[in-house]
C-alpha positions in Angstrom: 113.7 368.0 112.3 114.0 371.8 111.9 114.3 372.2 115.7 117.0 369.6 115.8 118.9 371.3 113.0 118.6 374.7 114.6 120.0 373.3 117.9 122.9 371.8 116.0 123.5 375.0 114.0 123.5 377.1 117.2 126.0 374.7 118.8 128.3 374.7 115.8 128.0 378.4 115.1 131.2 380.2 114.3 131.7 383.6 115.9 130.9 386.6 113.6 134.5 387.8 114.0 135.9 384.8 112.1 138.7 385.8 109.8 138.7 383.9 106.5 142.4 384.8 106.1 143.3 382.9 109.2 145.2 379.7 108.3 142.9 376.7 108.2 145.3 374.5 110.2 145.0 376.9 113.2 141.2 376.7 113.0 141.3 372.9 112.8 143.5 372.7 115.8 141.1 374.9 117.7 138.2 372.6 116.6 140.0 369.6 117.9 141.0 371.1 121.2 137.9 373.0 122.0 135.0 371.3 120.3 135.8 367.6 120.0 137.9 367.0 123.0 136.6 369.5 125.5 132.9 370.2 124.7 132.0 366.9 123.0 134.3 364.6 124.9 134.8 362.6 121.7 136.5 359.2 121.8 140.1 358.9 120.7 138.9 357.0 117.6 136.6 359.8 116.6 139.3 362.4 117.1 141.7 360.2 115.0 139.2 359.9 112.2 138.6 363.7 112.1 142.3 364.3 112.2 143.1 362.0 109.3 140.3 363.5 107.2 141.4 367.0 107.9 145.0 366.1 107.0 143.8 364.7 103.6 141.7 367.8 103.0 144.6 370.2 103.8 146.9 368.3 101.5 144.3 368.3 98.8 143.7 372.1 99.2 147.5 372.7 99.2 147.9 370.7 96.0 145.0 372.5 94.3 146.2 376.0 95.4 149.9 375.1 94.9 150.8 376.4 98.3 152.1 375.0 101.6 149.3 373.3 103.7 150.2 375.8 106.5 149.0 378.7 104.4 145.6 377.2 103.4 142.8 379.6 104.6 139.0 379.3 104.9 138.5 381.5 101.9 140.0 378.7 99.8 137.3 376.3 101.0 134.0 376.2 99.0 131.3 373.6 98.4 132.7 372.8 95.0 136.1 372.2 96.5 134.7 369.8 99.1 132.8 367.9 96.4 136.0 367.7 94.3 137.9 366.5 97.4 135.4 363.8 98.1 135.4 362.7 94.5 139.2 362.6 94.6 139.0 360.4 97.7 136.7 358.0 96.0 139.0 357.7 92.9 142.3 357.4 94.8 141.2 355.2 97.7 
């Protein structure tokens, strides 16, 4: 199990030079174009599912931070925020 996790972590590693002030939508777009579509050859249904989830997350973060979704950054994203987002999804949907 550990070896499998290490392999996944190495594949998903984010470069050290990542800027937490970079807008999250730009990072998400890069994830879709580079990781899902090119590297993983994900199906259209998988890409759509990720897209829809990220849209919901960006809207949630924008509402919580009271800012436009285009200005949401990685430094606004924390484990507690993700848990609150998931809880919000359960309650609303």
